[in-house]
C-alpha angles and dihedrals in degrees: 000000000000114000121187124192110207120199120180112195146167124194096345102138091133096054109022096083092053091047094051092044091051095053093042088055094046094043110025091167094056129090112235115214122193116195110200111208100205096300116190094207137054097289095125094047093049091048093051090048089054091053104260128138105242125210132172129232113192098190105089118234137067092251090058090050093050091051091053094046094049090048098047106038121077114199143129097236126024126204116194125191138154119258096234098094092241097119124077113234091202098090093048096100091051089051092048091049090057088056099044101036102034103030092242110166100201130020116190123206102229106212119239115181134189098176117077090214092056097064116019119217092243092054092047091051093045092050092050092049094048092044090050092048092050090049089056090052102041109009136274110281101121133055098187112036096166099057112127093203110091142146119212138190119235091247091057094048095047094048097045112108095207100204101156123097106199143023090317089081090095089059091050090050090052095047091048089058093044098048092049093042092233122177109263138170141186127222124193113243130177115252116211133199117258117267115264110278094026118114132198119247092202117107105207099211102030096045092039089056091047091051090050091051091049090052091053091046091050090047090054093046099041100034104027095154091058093043098048092034089058091047090049092049091052092049091048092049092052091045092053092044095056093041095058096080090046092050093047091051091049092052093048100042107012089236136108105214094163096064096157090052091051091051091048092051093048091047093051091049090053089050089051092054090044090053091051091050091050088052092051093049094045091046089061090049092048092051089055092049090048091052090052092051090047092052090048088051093050093052089074117076116248116254095242091052095059092037092056098038123009091193116081114244133195099213130050116251108203091202095053095038107033095158094053092044092051091048090056095051 
C-alpha cells in the first residue's frame, strides 16, 4: 500500500522540520511530500533536511497547491496536513484504517485543543458559524469543515475537481463529499499552538468572507433548484406585497391609479417565474454533472477491494469482500 503525506506550506521554516519528522515517525513507510508555495524563507531547505521530497508550486494559494498535489502524486492513500506543526500525527494510522478497512473516502481530523493560543476564540466561533451554515445548505455530516488534517482514498482524490485557489479548498473538499454522498468520518485529534516564531497566514475576516462566498457559490452550482427557487420565492413575495394596495383600490373603485406600481409588481412576478425556470433547467444540468463525477469516482477501485485482493476479479467473493457483500444485501 502506497501512502503519501502531502504538506502544502508557505514560509514555514520554523515548523516544517518538526511537521515532517512527526509524520515520518508515525508513518515510516510513507513518502512525505512538501509543496513549497513560493516561500521567501528556508522552508524548502528545512523540509529536505527533515527527509521530505520537496516540490514547488508557483501559483499562490492553498487551493492551487492542493490541485497540483492531487494531480502529481500517485498513491493508494493520501494524508494531507498543514506544515505548521499544529496537528498531531498520532491518530494518522487510525484515520488510514478507516479508509482501507471500511472504504471511507475522507477522514477529517476534528480539532481538539487545550491551549488557548492554539485555537483562538474568533476562529472557533467562525468555524462553528461556517460549519452550521454549510449544514443548512448541504446537510449535517461534519462538525469541523475547516480542518486541514485529512486522509483520503485514491478514488476521492482522483475524482475531486479542485477548483478553489485559496483557503476555501477545505470547504470545496467537504462539499464534494456531501454532494456525492461519499462515506466520510471524523477522528478527534489534538490541536497544538504554533511553535515560537511561526505566524499564521490565515486572515480571520478576509478568508472567512471568501469561504462564505465559496459556500454560496457551491450552493448555487450544486443545488440550483433550491437557490433559484428561494430567489423566486422572495421576488414573488415582494411582488405580492406591493400589489396588495393596488388590488384593494381596484376592488373598491374599479380603477388602477398606481399604474407604475402595478407594472413593477407584474415584472417582479415574471422574474420570479423566470428564476424558477432557471433553477429547473440548471438542476437538470447539475444532475448530469454529478453523474459524470460519480462515474469518474467509480472508475477507481475501492480501498478495501485492493487491500483484500490485489488481483481484479469479475465476481464478488463475500469472504474476501465482506463490506461490499453486506452492502449489496
